[in-house]
Legacy VTK file of the C-alpha trace (Angstrom):
# vtk DataFile Version 3.0
C-alpha trace
ASCII
DATASET POLYDATA
POINTS 98 float
-260.173 138.422 50.499
-260.200 140.463 47.189
-259.619 139.069 43.688
-256.170 140.293 43.402
-255.057 138.552 46.615
-256.619 135.175 45.443
-254.884 135.461 42.109
-251.515 136.168 43.849
-252.110 133.269 46.261
-253.014 130.781 43.406
-249.896 131.942 41.557
-247.764 131.385 44.410
-249.164 127.940 45.303
-248.606 127.016 41.546
-245.065 128.163 41.629
-244.338 126.323 44.777
-245.766 123.083 43.449
-243.830 123.279 40.229
-240.601 123.996 42.192
-241.178 121.009 44.484
-241.951 118.757 41.511
-238.720 119.811 39.871
-236.752 119.509 42.997
-237.959 115.921 43.896
-237.178 114.759 40.236
-233.637 116.023 40.582
-233.162 114.261 43.868
-234.012 110.833 42.364
-230.719 108.896 42.361
-229.447 106.756 39.781
-229.790 103.664 42.047
-233.474 104.482 42.593
-233.998 104.966 38.805
-232.283 101.565 38.285
-234.551 99.807 40.706
-237.602 101.286 39.372
-236.642 100.582 35.766
-235.717 97.006 36.594
-238.915 96.301 38.426
-241.129 97.843 35.671
-239.529 95.975 32.874
-239.492 92.665 34.846
-243.117 92.930 35.819
-244.470 94.007 32.448
-246.233 90.990 30.776
-245.211 91.805 27.318
-241.533 92.684 27.747
-240.718 90.058 30.631
-237.524 92.035 30.834
-236.013 90.421 33.942
-232.849 89.488 31.901
-232.369 92.822 30.286
-229.213 94.848 31.406
-229.854 98.306 32.679
-227.369 100.964 33.173
-228.003 104.302 34.825
-225.616 107.226 34.829
-226.701 110.758 35.555
-230.345 109.929 34.975
-229.579 108.542 31.471
-230.915 104.822 31.119
-229.125 102.498 28.770
-231.012 99.338 27.955
-229.129 96.282 26.630
-230.157 92.604 25.978
-232.117 90.563 23.627
-235.976 90.528 22.981
-237.880 88.687 20.295
-240.054 91.567 18.710
-239.608 95.156 17.849
-242.965 95.600 19.774
-241.181 94.485 22.956
-238.162 96.656 22.375
-240.141 99.643 21.926
-242.356 98.895 24.978
-239.143 98.525 27.227
-237.975 101.791 26.014
-241.419 103.422 26.815
-241.433 101.923 30.176
-238.035 103.179 31.086
-238.914 106.639 29.702
-241.958 107.089 31.816
-239.867 106.639 35.169
-239.823 110.062 36.853
-236.420 111.659 36.758
-235.115 109.619 33.571
-233.640 112.284 31.223
-232.907 110.022 28.245
-233.082 106.370 27.232
-230.589 104.774 25.052
-232.030 101.561 23.555
-229.416 99.106 22.553
-231.723 95.978 22.812
-231.158 93.586 19.893
-233.804 91.354 18.314
-233.557 87.728 18.030
-235.115 84.401 19.322
-234.126 83.013 22.644
LINES 1 99
98 0 1 2 3 4 5 6 7 8 9 10 11 12 13 14 15 16 17 18 19 20 21 22 23 24 25 26 27 28 29 30 31 32 33 34 35 36 37 38 39 40 41 42 43 44 45 46 47 48 49 50 51 52 53 54 55 56 57 58 59 60 61 62 63 64 65 66 67 68 69 70 71 72 73 74 75 76 77 78 79 80 81 82 83 84 85 86 87 88 89 90 91 92 93 94 95 96 97
C-alpha cells in the first residue's frame, strides 16, 4: 500500500472513531446519567453524597442538598461534570453543618 492510501485509511479510521464517540455520548439517557452521577457521588470518600438530590434533564445535571465544606461542593460538581454525556452541571448545593 502506498503512502497516500495509508494516510487516507488513517483519516477514515479517525473520522469513524470520533463519529462513534459522539454518537455514543448522545445516546446516553438522562436516567443513565442520573445513575452514574448518583453512584459516583455516593461512593466518593470526600463528598459522601448519597443524600444529595440529583436531577437530570436533557443531559443537564442539577445538584441540590447540603454539604459541610466548599471543597466537597466543588468536588461534587467536578465528579458530575466528568460523567460522559453531561452537557452542564448546575450546582445548587448549600453549605452548612449536619
